[in-house]
C-alpha positions as a Markdown table, in Angstrom:
| # | Residue | x | y | z |
|---|---|---|---|---|
| 1 | Unk | 117.3 | 125.6 | 41.5 |
| 2 | Unk | 115.7 | 123.3 | 39.0 |
| 3 | Unk | 116.2 | 120.1 | 41.0 |
| 4 | Unk | 115.1 | 121.4 | 44.3 |
| 5 | Unk | 112.1 | 123.3 | 42.9 |
| 6 | Unk | 111.0 | 126.9 | 43.2 |
| 7 | Unk | 111.8 | 128.2 | 46.7 |
| 8 | Unk | 113.8 | 125.0 | 47.5 |
| 9 | Unk | 110.7 | 123.0 | 48.4 |
| 10 | Unk | 112.1 | 119.8 | 46.7 |
| 11 | Unk | 110.2 | 116.9 | 45.1 |
| 12 | Unk | 110.4 | 113.2 | 45.1 |
| 13 | Unk | 114.1 | 112.3 | 45.0 |
| 14 | Unk | 115.2 | 115.9 | 45.4 |
| 15 | Unk | 115.6 | 117.2 | 49.0 |
| 16 | Unk | 113.5 | 119.9 | 50.5 |
| 17 | Unk | 115.9 | 122.8 | 51.4 |
| 18 | Unk | 113.3 | 124.6 | 53.5 |
| 19 | Unk | 112.8 | 122.0 | 56.2 |
| 20 | Unk | 115.3 | 121.2 | 58.9 |
| 21 | Unk | 116.2 | 117.7 | 57.7 |
| 22 | Unk | 119.7 | 117.4 | 56.3 |
| 23 | Unk | 121.5 | 114.3 | 55.1 |
| 24 | Unk | 125.0 | 115.8 | 55.3 |
| 25 | Unk | 124.4 | 118.7 | 57.7 |
| 26 | Unk | 122.7 | 122.1 | 57.6 |
| 27 | Unk | 125.4 | 124.5 | 58.7 |
| 28 | Unk | 126.6 | 127.0 | 56.1 |
| 29 | Unk | 129.9 | 125.2 | 55.9 |
| 30 | Unk | 128.2 | 121.8 | 55.5 |
| 31 | Unk | 125.9 | 123.1 | 52.8 |
| 32 | Unk | 128.9 | 124.7 | 51.1 |
| 33 | Unk | 130.7 | 121.4 | 51.0 |
| 34 | Unk | 127.7 | 119.6 | 49.6 |
| 35 | Unk | 127.3 | 122.2 | 46.9 |
| 36 | Unk | 131.0 | 122.4 | 46.1 |
| 37 | Unk | 131.7 | 118.7 | 45.9 |
| 38 | Unk | 128.3 | 117.2 | 45.4 |
| 39 | Unk | 127.0 | 113.8 | 46.5 |
| 40 | Unk | 127.8 | 110.4 | 45.1 |
| 41 | Unk | 129.5 | 111.6 | 41.9 |
| 42 | Unk | 133.0 | 111.2 | 40.3 |
| 43 | Unk | 134.5 | 114.1 | 42.3 |
| 44 | Unk | 137.0 | 112.6 | 44.8 |
| 45 | Unk | 135.8 | 114.9 | 47.5 |
| 46 | Unk | 132.1 | 114.2 | 47.0 |
| 47 | Unk | 130.0 | 112.9 | 49.9 |
| 48 | Unk | 129.8 | 109.1 | 49.5 |
| 49 | Unk | 127.4 | 106.6 | 50.9 |
| 50 | Unk | 125.7 | 103.5 | 49.6 |
| 51 | Unk | 122.4 | 102.1 | 50.8 |
| 52 | Unk | 122.4 | 98.4 | 50.1 |
| 53 | Unk | 119.8 | 97.0 | 47.7 |
| 54 | Unk | 118.6 | 94.6 | 50.4 |
| 55 | Unk | 115.9 | 92.8 | 48.3 |
| 56 | Unk | 117.4 | 93.2 | 44.8 |
| 57 | Unk | 120.7 | 91.8 | 45.9 |
| 58 | Unk | 119.0 | 89.1 | 48.0 |
| 59 | Unk | 120.4 | 90.2 | 51.3 |
| 60 | Unk | 116.9 | 90.0 | 52.6 |
| 61 | Unk | 113.8 | 88.1 | 51.3 |
| 62 | Unk | 110.7 | 90.1 | 50.3 |
| 63 | Unk | 109.0 | 88.9 | 53.6 |
| 64 | Unk | 112.0 | 90.3 | 55.6 |
| 65 | Unk | 111.9 | 93.6 | 53.6 |
| 66 | Unk | 108.2 | 93.8 | 54.4 |
| 67 | Unk | 108.8 | 93.3 | 58.1 |
| 68 | Unk | 111.6 | 95.9 | 58.3 |
| 69 | Unk | 109.5 | 98.3 | 56.3 |
| 70 | Unk | 106.8 | 98.1 | 59.0 |
| 71 | Unk | 109.5 | 98.6 | 61.6 |
| 72 | Unk | 110.9 | 101.7 | 59.8 |
| 73 | Unk | 107.4 | 103.1 | 59.5 |
| 74 | Unk | 106.8 | 102.5 | 63.2 |
| 75 | Unk | 109.7 | 104.8 | 64.0 |
| 76 | Unk | 107.6 | 107.7 | 62.7 |
| 77 | Unk | 104.3 | 106.4 | 64.0 |
| 78 | Unk | 103.0 | 105.1 | 60.7 |
| 79 | Unk | 102.9 | 101.4 | 61.3 |
| 80 | Unk | 103.1 | 98.8 | 64.1 |
| 81 | Unk | 106.5 | 97.2 | 64.6 |
| 82 | Unk | 107.1 | 93.5 | 64.9 |
| 83 | Unk | 109.9 | 91.8 | 66.8 |
| 84 | Unk | 111.0 | 90.3 | 63.5 |
| 85 | Unk | 111.2 | 93.8 | 61.9 |
| 86 | Unk | 113.1 | 95.2 | 64.9 |
| 87 | Unk | 115.6 | 92.3 | 64.7 |
| 88 | Unk | 116.2 | 92.8 | 61.0 |
| 89 | Unk | 116.6 | 96.5 | 61.6 |
| 90 | Unk | 119.1 | 95.8 | 64.4 |
| 91 | Unk | 121.1 | 93.4 | 62.2 |
| 92 | Unk | 121.1 | 95.4 | 59.0 |
| 93 | Unk | 120.3 | 99.1 | 59.5 |
| 94 | Unk | 121.7 | 100.3 | 62.8 |
| 95 | Unk | 125.2 | 100.8 | 61.6 |
| 96 | Unk | 124.0 | 103.7 | 59.5 |
| 97 | Unk | 120.6 | 104.8 | 60.9 |
| 98 | Unk | 121.6 | 104.2 | 64.5 |
| 99 | Unk | 119.6 | 102.2 | 67.1 |
| 100 | Unk | 117.0 | 105.0 | 67.6 |
| 101 | Unk | 116.6 | 105.5 | 63.8 |
| 102 | Unk | 117.6 | 109.1 | 63.9 |
| 103 | Unk | 120.3 | 108.7 | 61.2 |
| 104 | Unk | 123.9 | 109.8 | 60.9 |
| 105 | Unk | 124.9 | 112.9 | 59.0 |
| 106 | Unk | 128.5 | 111.8 | 58.8 |
| 107 | Unk | 127.3 | 108.9 | 56.6 |
| 108 | Unk | 124.4 | 110.7 | 54.9 |
| 109 | Unk | 122.0 | 108.3 | 56.5 |
| 110 | Unk | 118.5 | 109.9 | 57.0 |
| 111 | Unk | 116.5 | 110.3 | 60.1 |
| 112 | Unk | 113.8 | 107.7 | 59.9 |
| 113 | Unk | 111.8 | 109.0 | 62.9 |
| 114 | Unk | 110.4 | 112.2 | 61.4 |
| 115 | Unk | 107.7 | 112.6 | 58.7 |
| 116 | Unk | 110.2 | 113.7 | 56.0 |
| 117 | Unk | 110.9 | 111.1 | 53.3 |
| 118 | Unk | 113.0 | 111.8 | 50.2 |
| 119 | Unk | 111.4 | 109.2 | 48.1 |
| 120 | Unk | 108.0 | 109.0 | 49.7 |
| 121 | Unk | 106.8 | 107.9 | 53.1 |
| 122 | Unk | 103.9 | 105.6 | 52.2 |
| 123 | Unk | 104.4 | 101.9 | 52.8 |
| 124 | Unk | 105.1 | 101.0 | 49.1 |
| 125 | Unk | 107.7 | 103.8 | 48.7 |
| 126 | Unk | 109.6 | 102.8 | 51.9 |
| 127 | Unk | 109.4 | 99.1 | 50.9 |
| 128 | Unk | 110.9 | 100.0 | 47.4 |
| 129 | Unk | 113.6 | 102.1 | 49.0 |
| 130 | Unk | 114.7 | 99.2 | 51.2 |
| 131 | Unk | 114.3 | 96.6 | 48.4 |
| 132 | Unk | 116.1 | 98.5 | 45.6 |
| 133 | Unk | 117.8 | 101.5 | 47.3 |
| 134 | Unk | 118.0 | 104.8 | 45.4 |
| 135 | Unk | 121.5 | 106.3 | 46.0 |
| 136 | Unk | 120.8 | 109.5 | 44.1 |
| 137 | Unk | 123.5 | 112.0 | 43.2 |
| 138 | Unk | 124.2 | 115.7 | 43.0 |
| 139 | Unk | 126.8 | 117.2 | 40.8 |
| 140 | Unk | 129.9 | 118.9 | 42.1 |
| 141 | Unk | 129.1 | 122.6 | 41.4 |
| 142 | Unk | 132.8 | 123.5 | 41.8 |
| 143 | Unk | 133.2 | 122.3 | 38.2 |
| 144 | Unk | 130.7 | 124.9 | 37.0 |
| 145 | Unk | 130.6 | 127.8 | 39.5 |
| 146 | Unk | 133.4 | 129.8 | 41.1 |
| 147 | Unk | 134.0 | 129.7 | 44.9 |
| 148 | Unk | 132.4 | 133.1 | 45.6 |
| 149 | Unk | 129.2 | 132.0 | 43.9 |
| 150 | Unk | 129.2 | 128.7 | 45.8 |
| 151 | Unk | 129.6 | 130.6 | 49.1 |
| 152 | Unk | 126.7 | 132.9 | 48.2 |
| 153 | Unk | 124.6 | 130.0 | 47.2 |
| 154 | Unk | 125.4 | 128.1 | 50.5 |
| 155 | Unk | 124.4 | 131.2 | 52.4 |
| 156 | Unk | 121.2 | 131.6 | 50.4 |
| 157 | Unk | 120.2 | 127.9 | 50.9 |
| 158 | Unk | 120.9 | 128.3 | 54.6 |
| 159 | Unk | 118.5 | 131.3 | 54.8 |
| 160 | Unk | 115.7 | 129.4 | 53.2 |
| 161 | Unk | 114.8 | 128.4 | 56.7 |
| 162 | Unk | 116.1 | 124.8 | 57.0 |
| 163 | Unk | 119.7 | 125.5 | 57.8 |
| 164 | Unk | 121.2 | 125.0 | 61.2 |
């Protein structure tokens, strides 16, 4: 697995398949669906979601992105929240990440309360994720692999230790 690294440990922008943090669900069936159809690609059955580019599209100012960055980091104990950041989060982020910040697998919205960060968990990385968004993609492997191989791969990924 070139993208997810040796043993499925992932890297910046490529999810770790060994931990128990899943954007679209960690059951064998959910893993199968992610592998078969992919994420944010041209396949009509692909998982789709779109994080807004809050700063780049001027939905929020840089100061507001900074405040909500601190709030997001406070959810995992990495910063002190402000009332301004909490309000911005409530107004702009709750629909996907939920009020408690634990995310929503039906939408592919990550849990913001744990120490697992796809694009880095330092302040600058989180700020950039909010300002620019990333919206990475994964190919639909059904276009390259047969169904039996995809089922075996889903089972293998599940056994790496992070599946549910």
